[in-house]
C-alpha positions in Angstrom: 52.8 -54.8 15.3 54.9 -57.3 13.2 52.2 -59.9 13.6 49.7 -57.5 12.1 51.7 -56.6 9.1 52.6 -60.3 8.7 49.3 -61.5 8.8 47.8 -59.3 6.4 51.1 -59.8 4.0 50.3 -63.6 4.2 46.7 -62.9 3.2 47.6 -60.6 0.2 50.0 -63.1 -1.1 47.9 -65.9 -0.9 44.7 -64.3 -2.4 43.9 -64.6 -6.2 40.6 -62.7 -7.3 40.9 -59.5 -5.4 39.3 -58.1 -2.1 36.1 -60.5 -1.9 38.4 -63.5 -2.3 40.3 -62.6 0.6 37.3 -62.9 2.8 37.6 -66.5 3.7 41.5 -65.7 4.4 40.7 -63.0 6.6 38.1 -64.7 8.5 40.3 -67.7 9.1 43.5 -65.5 10.3 41.4 -62.6 12.1 38.2 -64.4 13.5 39.4 -68.2 13.9 43.1 -68.1 14.5 43.8 -64.7 16.2 40.5 -63.7 17.4 40.9 -60.1 16.8 37.4 -59.9 16.0 34.0 -61.8 16.3 32.2 -63.0 13.3 29.7 -60.4 13.9 32.3 -57.4 14.0 33.7 -58.9 10.7 30.4 -58.8 8.9 29.9 -55.1 10.4 33.5 -54.2 9.2 32.6 -55.8 5.7 29.8 -53.4 5.3 31.7 -50.4 6.3 34.5 -51.3 4.4 32.1 -51.7 1.4 30.6 -48.6 1.8 33.9 -46.5 2.1 36.1 -45.6 -1.1 39.1 -47.6 -1.7 39.6 -51.1 -2.0 37.5 -53.2 0.0 40.5 -55.8 1.6 42.8 -52.8 2.3 39.6 -51.0 4.1 39.1 -54.0 6.1 42.9 -54.3 6.9 43.0 -50.6 7.8 40.1 -51.0 10.2 41.6 -54.1 12.0 44.9 -52.3 12.2 43.6 -49.1 13.7 41.7 -51.2 16.2 44.7 -53.1 17.6 47.4 -50.2 17.1 46.0 -47.1 16.1 47.2 -45.1 13.2 50.5 -47.1 12.9 48.8 -50.3 12.9 46.5 -49.2 10.2 49.2 -48.0 8.0 51.0 -51.5 8.5 47.9 -53.4 7.9 47.4 -51.3 4.5 51.1 -52.0 3.4 50.7 -55.7 4.4 48.1 -55.9 2.2 48.9 -54.0 -0.7 52.7 -55.0 -1.0 52.1 -58.7 -2.4 49.5 -57.6 -5.1 52.2 -54.8 -6.0 55.1 -56.9 -6.1 53.3 -59.8 -8.0 52.0 -57.2 -10.4 55.3 -55.8 -10.9 56.8 -59.3 -11.8 53.9 -60.2 -14.2 54.5 -56.7 -15.7 57.8 -57.7 -16.3 57.7 -61.1 -17.8 54.1 -62.0 -18.9 54.6 -61.0 -22.5 57.3 -63.4 -22.9 55.2 -66.1 -21.6 51.8 -64.9 -22.8 51.9 -67.0 -26.1 52.5 -70.4 -24.1 49.2 -72.3 -23.9 50.0 -73.6 -20.5 49.9 -70.2 -19.1 46.7 -69.5 -20.8 45.2 -72.8 -19.3 46.5 -71.9 -16.0 44.5 -68.6 -16.1 41.5 -70.2 -17.5 41.6 -72.8 -14.6 41.9 -69.9 -12.0 38.9 -68.4 -12.9 36.1 -70.9 -11.6 38.3 -71.3 -8.3 38.0 -67.3 -7.8 34.4 -67.5 -8.3 34.2 -70.2 -5.7 36.4 -68.2 -3.2 33.9 -65.3 -3.5 30.9 -67.5 -3.3 31.9 -69.6 -0.2 32.1 -66.7 2.4 28.6 -65.3 1.2 27.0 -68.3 2.6 29.0 -68.1 5.8 28.1 -64.4 5.9 24.5 -64.9 5.4 24.4 -67.0 8.6 26.3 -64.5 10.6 24.0 -61.7 8.9 20.9 -63.6 10.3 19.7 -64.2 6.7 16.8 -66.3 7.0 13.3 -67.1 5.2 11.9 -63.5 6.0 14.5 -61.4 4.8 16.6 -63.5 2.1 14.8 -61.7 -0.8 17.0 -58.4 0.3 20.3 -59.7 -1.0 18.7 -61.2 -4.0 16.9 -58.3 -5.0 20.0 -56.3 -4.2 22.0 -58.5 -6.5 19.7 -58.7 -9.5 18.9 -54.9 -9.4 22.9 -54.5 -9.5 23.3 -57.2 -12.3 20.1 -57.2 -14.3 18.9 -53.7 -14.1 22.5 -52.0 -13.7 21.3 -50.2 -10.5 24.4 -48.3 -8.9 25.7 -50.1 -6.0 25.6 -46.9 -4.1 22.0 -46.6 -4.4 21.7 -50.1 -2.9 24.1 -49.1 -0.1 22.1 -46.1 0.6 18.9 -48.0 0.3 19.8 -50.6 2.7 21.1 -48.2 5.1 18.0 -46.4 5.1 15.8 -49.3 5.1 17.9 -50.6 8.0 17.6 -47.5 9.8 13.7 -47.5 9.3 13.3 -51.0 10.4 15.3 -50.4 13.5 13.1 -47.6 14.5 10.1 -49.5 13.9 11.2 -52.2 16.0 12.0 -49.9 18.8 8.5 -48.3 18.7 7.0 -51.9 18.6 8.9 -52.8 21.6 8.3 -49.5 23.3 4.7 -50.2 23.2 
């Protein structure tokens, strides 16, 4: 159990940019180093975590903790994920106003923005491989992203449509293989 909480504490501590920026660290620690999950299981967990209410990274940590140590593992992983952010935000709230006027601090945060975008973008390409995105279905994530971004479609509708579409496609493939 200590390994679970310390792993997710480390992930939470070294992640800047929120839940999606945690994906590369979660993949490195949970899939590659610890081998608690396969890549396919992580992709499935990400889909479930995204569709559940709550914080994405916390949802993933809860699922992993529960898989390995039940309810106690889920609680410890959630605590491990949340605690670093809480402590950092507390420190920033206490001291940020004093340093806000410093140009160096503003430049630091400006420099972080592109790095956060890269942290979020990099796992997208790895996930595309694992999710078997190919030349026949690459349009689905692009259409979903454009729908959310340009047309302001609620992501919940995209999730529901993807789930229904996947179910219908699976039934179609079952019938096709049965004949």
